[in-house]
N, C-alpha and C positions, 0 to 999 in steps of 0.2 A: 320676303318683298309682302307676301300677303299678308303677314301680320302686321307689317308697318302700315300697310294700306286698311287694314281693319282698324288699328289704332287711330288713324286719321279719321276714319267715319265716326269712330265712337268719341272721338274729340269734337267733331263737327256737330254731333247730335247734342252732347252735352253744352256746347257754346249757343245751340239755338235758342233765338229771341223771340219770344211771342209778341206780335205787332197787332195793333189794333185798329188798321187803318179801314176805316168807314163803320165802325162800331159805333152806336149812338147809345146815350143815356136817357131814357124818357122817365117822366114824372107821371104817375098816374094818381088819379082823386077817386077812390072807390067810395060810394055812397050807399051800395045797395047790396045785400047778401050776391045777387048776380054778379057785380062787378068783383067783388071778392073771389067768385067762383071761377070766372074768366082768368084773373091774375094765376089763381093755383092751377088752372087748366094750362095756362102757356107754360108754366113752370115745370110741368109733368111732361109735357111733349117736346119741349127743347131746353137746350142749356142755358139757365137764365142766372146772371150774376146780380144777385141782390145786393144793394148798396146801403138801402135803409127801407125797411127794416133789414135784418141780415139772413132771413129765410121766409119761403111763401108760408110756412106754418104759423107764423105770427101776423099775416096780413089781416087788418080790420077795416070796416066801415070807418070812414071820415079820417083816415090817417094817410098821408101820402105816401106813396111808394114809388122809389127811386130804382130802375133797373137797368143794367148793362146789357146789351144785346149785342150778339156779333153781326159782322156786316152781311153774311149770309141770310141770316133771318130778318134783318131789321126792317126792309119794305115789307115784309109780310106782317110784321107785329104791327107797323104802323096803318097797314090796311085793316087787319082785325080791329084795332083801336078805333079807327074811323067809322067802322060799321057799328060799332057799340056806342052806346051813349055815354059812355063813362068820360069825364073830361080830362085830357093828357095835353102834355108839352113835351117838345124835345129839350133837356137841358144842353146836352152834349151831342153837338153834330158829328163830330168826328174825334173818337177818345184818343188816336194815335197824334192828333194835331194838338189836342189839347195836353197831352202827356208832356210833348216837345215843347209847348208852350209854358209850362209848369216852371220850367228852368230858365225864369225871365230876367234874372239880375247877371251881371258881367261875371265870366267864368273866373275863377280862381284856382289855382294850384294847390293852395293849402286850405286848412278848414276854415269855414267861415259861419258866423251865427246868424247871417241874413241869408245863407243859401243851404238848399239840402246837402248833405254831406254823404259820401260812401261809407260803408262801414269801416274800410281800411283809415280813412280820414277820420274818423270819429275814434278809432282805436288809438291811433298817434296821438289825438287830442286828449284822451284820458290819460295817457302816459306824461304828456308835456304839462298839463294844467296841474295835474296831482305833484309833478315834480317841482314846479315853480312856487306852489303853496301851501308848502309842507307845515307852516305855521299852523294852518287853518283846515288841511285836508289831508286824508289819507285813503288809499285804495287798497281793496281786498276782492280777490277772487272767491265768489261764494260758490262755484261750480263752472262746468264746461256744457256747452249746448251740444245737442246730438252730434254734430260735425266736428266737435273738438274746439269750439271758440271759446275763449274765457268769458265768463259773466263777470264783469268788474262792478263793484259798488263804490261809489265815493261817498265819503263820510265827511260832511262839511260841519265846522263849528270849533268854537276857541278851545284849545286843550286846557283842561282843568287838571288833569291827572286821576279825575273821579268819573265813574259811570255817569252818563246823562241820560234825562228823556230825550226821545227822538221821534222823528215824523219819516215815514218811508214813503218816497216818491219813485214811482217808474214811469217809463214810456215804452212806447212800440210794443204792445202786446200783439196788436195786429200788424203784420208786417207794412202793407201797403198805406198805414196812416202816418205819412211820413211827417206832418206838421208836428204830430206828437213827439216823436224823438227829436226834432228841432228844439221844441219847449224846453227838454229836460237840460240841452246844452246851453241854452239860453240862461235857464233857472241858476247853474252851477256857475256859470262866469258873473251873473248879476250878483250872487251871494258872495262870491270872493271879492269882486271889484267895487263893491258898495258897502261892506264891511268896514267899519270906521268912520262913514261918512253918513250913512244912512242910519238914523236911530233905530227904527224898527227892525232892520235886518240885524245890527249889531246887537241890539237886546236879545234877539231870537238866538243869534248864534252863540251869545256869551253863556245864554242858559240851556240850550237844546243843541242837538245835532240833527242836521237833516242828511238822511243816507238815499243815495241817488242811484237808481238803476238806469243808466243813460238809455240803453237798448234791451228789452226784454226777450224779444224774439229775434235774435240776431240773424241766425240761418235764414229764417224766412226774410228779413230785412235785407240781407245781401242778394237773394234770389231776386227780389222785386227791382234791384239794380242791374243784374246781370241776364235775367230770364224772363220773369214776367211781371210787369209793374203792377199787377193787380191782384198779385198773391197775398193771402191772409194769413195760412197758418204756420204751423212749424214744418219741419222738412223730414221727420222721421218716415221711411216708408210702412205702411200699414199691411201686415202680414197677409197673404191671400190675395191681395189685390193689386192694382197697378196705382193706387191713389196713395198720396202723401200727406202727411200731417195730420194734426188736429188743432181745433180752435183753442189757444190756452186760455181764454177766458170762458171756456166752457169745460175746462179741464178740472177747476178746483172742486175741492170736497164741500160743496155748498148746494144742496138739492140736487146733486149731481145727475145730469141725463135725463131731467125731467122737462120741466116748460120751456119751450125755445130753444132746445140742444137737440141735435141728430144723433142716431146710432150709428147712422150710414158712414163708413170710413171715406167717402168720396165728397160727402158733404162740407161745405165751407163752414158749418157750426157742428163739426163732428166733435163728440164729447170727450173722445179718446177710448181707450180699450178698458180703462178704469180710472179714477180720480189720481191724478198726479203720475199718468202714466208717461206724460212729455216731461222728459228730464230738465228742461228749462223751467217748469211750473214746480217739480220737485225741489230744485235749488232754491227757488223763491220760497216756496212754502217752508222748507227747512230752515232757512236762515231767519224768517219772521217767527217761527215756533221758538227758535233758539233765544230769541231777542224780545219776546213778546211781552216782557216785565217793563221793558224800557221804551217799547214802539206805543205811542199815545195816538198817532195817528196814521191813516195809509189814504195815500193819494194816487189815483192812476189816471193816466193822460189818455186819452182816445180822440177820434175824430169819425165823423162831422156831425154835426146837429145843434150846436149852440145850447147845450145843457149841462146842467152840475146837478148830478145823480147820486143818490146814497141808497142805502139796504131799504126793501129787499127789491131784488129782481127775480129770485127764483119762487117767490110766492106773493100774493096781492096783499098779505097780512102786513100791517104795518109794524115796523121795527120798535121795540120798546123804548127807544131814545126818539121816536120819531119827531116830536114837537121841537126838541133841540136841535136835532140834525137839520130840519126843515129851517130853523130861525138862522142858524150859521150859514146854511146855504144861501139864504136870501139875502144876507149881509153881503155875503163874498160877491154874489151876481151883481146887487147893487154897486159895489166896488169896481168890478170890472166894467159895468156900463159906463161908469163915469167917467172914463176916459175917450172913448171914440163913439160911445152911444150904441154899441153893439147888445144887442138884446139877448139874454140868456134865460132858459127856464129852469129854476130849481124843482126838485122832487124825487120820489123814489123811483128807483128803475123801472119797476112793471107797469106801473101805470104811466110814468112821464115818457119813457120810449117803446119799451115793449118788453114782455118777460123773457128771462134770459138764466137758464140755470147753469150752475159751476161757475160763476164769476169770483174775481179776485176779492171785489170790495164786500160782498157778501159773506165770502169765508173770513176775511179778515175781521169782519164786524162779528161774526158768529165765535171766533177765537177770542174776542175779548178786546178788540182795536175798536173803541168806541166812535171815534171820528173818522170814518170810512166814507171817501168821495172817488167818483168818478166823474172826470171832466170829458165832454163830447167839445171839440174846439170847434173854430170855424169850419166852413161856412153852413149854410142850411140848404146845399144842394146845387147852386149855382155851377162851382167847381167840384163839389164832393172830395173824393181822395185826391184830387189833382189842384189843389190849392196852390197858387202861383207864390213864386218866393218872395215876390213884392209884397204879399201879405204875412210873411213869417214875423217882422219886426211888430207891426200893430197888434198880431195876434198874441205875441208872446208878452209885449208890454202889458197888455190887459190882463192877460190870464195871472200873471205875476201878482198883479193887486188883489186878485181873488185868492190866490195861494197863500199870499202872505197875511190876508184877512184870518184864513182859516187858522194857519200857523199862530198868528197872535191871540186867537181866542183860545186855542190849545195851550198855549204857554201860560195864558192867565188862568188857566184852571188846574195848574199844577201846585 
């Protein structure tokens, strides 16, 4: 009986879901060194979930700072901010209410391109869409996550019997960025459903393959659905601590654990114990290394901020191909804006958003994949990571235009 009771308590503990009732998201506008110091002091005295930028270390003057504060400290933080002369506003009054409102489209029992899908639904979708499009698509397991989930990549392109140049596209490196994973599913469906009718997509898939990793950080993504909606990292326990996971986008061997990354295992930007310490990162890096002769472009999708970034993020130095990368990014953002007027800012990561070492796009670029880009999708902070489902369709539609622009440019350089 005692054993059964103990097992029951363990099950309850495992199933416990973090709630965010009364939590708030503040936007701060630091314009002096004193403001920056105040923000860093707040972060040192209490647990602050940095939404943008993603840690206190990279807070600077004249850059908006979005922070998520738990209900226990929200009124105190509000008082401190009101006593300071720093401009600020509350973006989200109640994070839990917004998280519930995020799922604002009619419930469906099956996978939907206009809803956020659980990992189980995505896994079923991977099997069904690849099985029903065998003439244009194949799937391959490139490894397993820490918790044993298969990491499937979908290779989309006309089967020619020969090795074709490819573009690698991944989504969901950061678990809580749900609009990112929604985009990869949208892209796959758009590719197979418009092949033969859309001239640009048909030409692309005739000449190139697009290799899509629909969810990079699967364990973390599953955890955001079942336990903690705001989880960002992987789920491997860090030895000697009660803290889990590393930031996969600080775990690549590109200026590893320097600017904008933390060596603290409990930090959201923890760089890991060594480059590629996270099995998910190693699986992707190994796959790209094995195929680096054919991979001509690397595109990774994040949220939020409405930016199109390219190397470098781990240094303020400009990439050797800066001029060309900027030209392509500007063309891609113009294409994106043409649909709904959504404004995106193109530029190198370190200066356009904030410095961040160990990122996948910098690593891919240094490996020799010249056209290496990071999208930061909608929005600019009104909803942040809790972008409503009603925005999935317009976000994906406009992002498709930018991705197709980059892909066509790369295709034309072959």
